[in-house]
C-alpha positions, 0 to 999 in steps of 0.5 A: 606921136607928134601932133601938128597945129597951125600955130605950133608943133605939140608932142607927147613926152616920148617924142619931146624927150627924143627931140630934146635929147634927154630921157623921159625920166629927165623930163619928169624929174625936171617937172618935179623940180619945177624946171619944166611944165607941160604946155597942155594935156591931151584929152586922155591926160597925156602931157604935151610939150611944144617949142617953148619947152624945147627952148627951156630944155636947151637953156637947162642943158646949157646951164648944166654944161657950164657946170651949174647943178639942177638945184642952182638952175632951179634957183635961177628960174625961181629968182626970175619968177619970184621977182619978175626980173628985178635988180635982185635977179640981175645981181643974183645972175651976175654973181652966179655967172661971174663965179663961173667965169672965174672958175673957168679962168682958173681951170683954163690956167691949170689946163694951160700949165698941164698942156705946157708940161705935157708938150715938154714931155712929148718933146723929150719922148720924141727925142727918145724915139731916135735914142741909140740906147737899148733901154729907154726911159731908164733913170740910170741911163737917161740922167746923163742923156745929152738931150736932157742935160741941155734942158734948163728943166725936165718936166715933172711928168718926165721926172716921174717916168724916170723914177 
């Protein structure tokens, strides 16, 4: 149950996990990895978490969303902690984030190629909707289709469908 203080809201692990949008098991695992630490313990020994931990979970989730593993996230947190935020830490973070941006650029390029391919295929399929032939998407009948013959290239996706 949430406990309020004048300075900040402190929560037990269940309430904290719910507010953070992760499972209690994830919180415990993050603690095990050294990614998270309770801000305090209650008189009964319950772990207590506050806004700093919530912010830390949000950072962990962001880093996971951009494709970093928990091991990589742990290295980031440990690098900052070990060096106190010196130039080595900056260089380390620059490399990790630059690599991620490069991977995102590659993935975006691939996704754009896929989008173009699918858009071309969709355009052809839309023309098939108004086709007067009884059998549609048939290798024998579609090969001599005016709509396909007039195109400079038929997308590979559509070629596979015709085979």
